[in-house]
C-alpha positions as CSV (number, residue, x, y, z in Angstrom):
1,M,-50.7,-79.3,-54.4
2,S,-52.8,-81.2,-57.0
3,I,-52.8,-80.2,-60.6
4,S,-55.9,-79.3,-62.6
5,I,-57.6,-81.6,-65.2
6,E,-57.0,-78.7,-67.7
7,T,-53.2,-79.3,-67.5
8,V,-53.4,-83.0,-68.6
9,R,-51.3,-83.8,-71.7
10,V,-51.4,-86.9,-74.0
11,G,-48.3,-89.1,-73.5
12,K,-47.7,-88.1,-69.9
13,D,-48.0,-90.2,-66.7
14,Y,-50.3,-89.3,-63.8
15,Y,-51.1,-90.4,-60.2
16,L,-54.7,-90.0,-58.9
17,V,-56.2,-90.8,-55.5
18,N,-60.0,-90.5,-55.1
19,Y,-62.2,-92.1,-52.4
20,G,-59.2,-94.3,-51.3
21,E,-58.5,-95.7,-54.8
22,V,-55.1,-95.1,-56.2
23,H,-54.5,-95.0,-59.9
24,E,-51.2,-94.6,-61.9
25,F,-51.8,-94.2,-65.6
26,T,-50.7,-92.8,-69.0
27,V,-52.9,-90.6,-71.0
28,T,-53.2,-92.0,-74.5
29,K,-55.8,-89.9,-76.3
30,A,-57.9,-86.8,-75.8
31,T,-61.5,-87.8,-76.3
32,G,-63.4,-84.6,-75.6
33,Y,-63.6,-81.5,-73.4
34,K,-61.6,-82.4,-70.2
35,D,-61.8,-86.1,-70.9
36,F,-59.1,-88.5,-71.9
37,L,-58.5,-92.2,-72.7
38,C,-56.0,-93.6,-70.2
39,K,-54.0,-96.8,-69.7
40,D,-53.2,-98.1,-66.2
41,L,-49.5,-98.4,-65.7
42,N,-49.8,-101.7,-63.7
43,S,-52.7,-103.6,-65.2
44,L,-52.7,-102.0,-68.7
45,E,-56.5,-101.6,-68.4
46,E,-58.0,-98.8,-70.5
47,F,-60.5,-96.3,-69.1
48,K,-61.7,-92.7,-69.5
49,L,-60.4,-90.2,-67.0
50,S,-64.0,-89.1,-66.3
51,E,-64.8,-92.6,-64.9
52,L,-62.4,-91.9,-62.0
53,T,-64.3,-88.8,-61.0
54,A,-67.8,-89.9,-62.0
55,Y,-69.0,-89.9,-58.4
56,G,-67.4,-86.6,-57.5
57,K,-64.1,-85.8,-55.8
58,G,-63.6,-87.2,-52.3
59,K,-61.9,-85.5,-49.4
60,D,-58.7,-87.4,-50.2
61,F,-58.6,-86.3,-53.9
62,E,-55.1,-85.9,-55.2
63,F,-53.9,-85.6,-58.8
64,Y,-50.3,-85.3,-59.8
65,G,-48.0,-85.7,-62.8
66,I,-45.4,-88.4,-62.5
67,D,-42.0,-87.1,-63.5
68,D,-39.8,-89.2,-65.8
């Protein structure tokens, strides 16, 4: 079962699938209410978490924490 955006913590790693796109990232900074600055674990690209859900949540939406 997916976790809620409200349980996201700075410094933790997460896995998100939305509309067929898979993202693994670390949350680096809280930027506002339910929004965070993230760094992709593979490409090191930085983006806001809200950008991944800007067009809504698809039928395949999954959001999990990655255990260390």
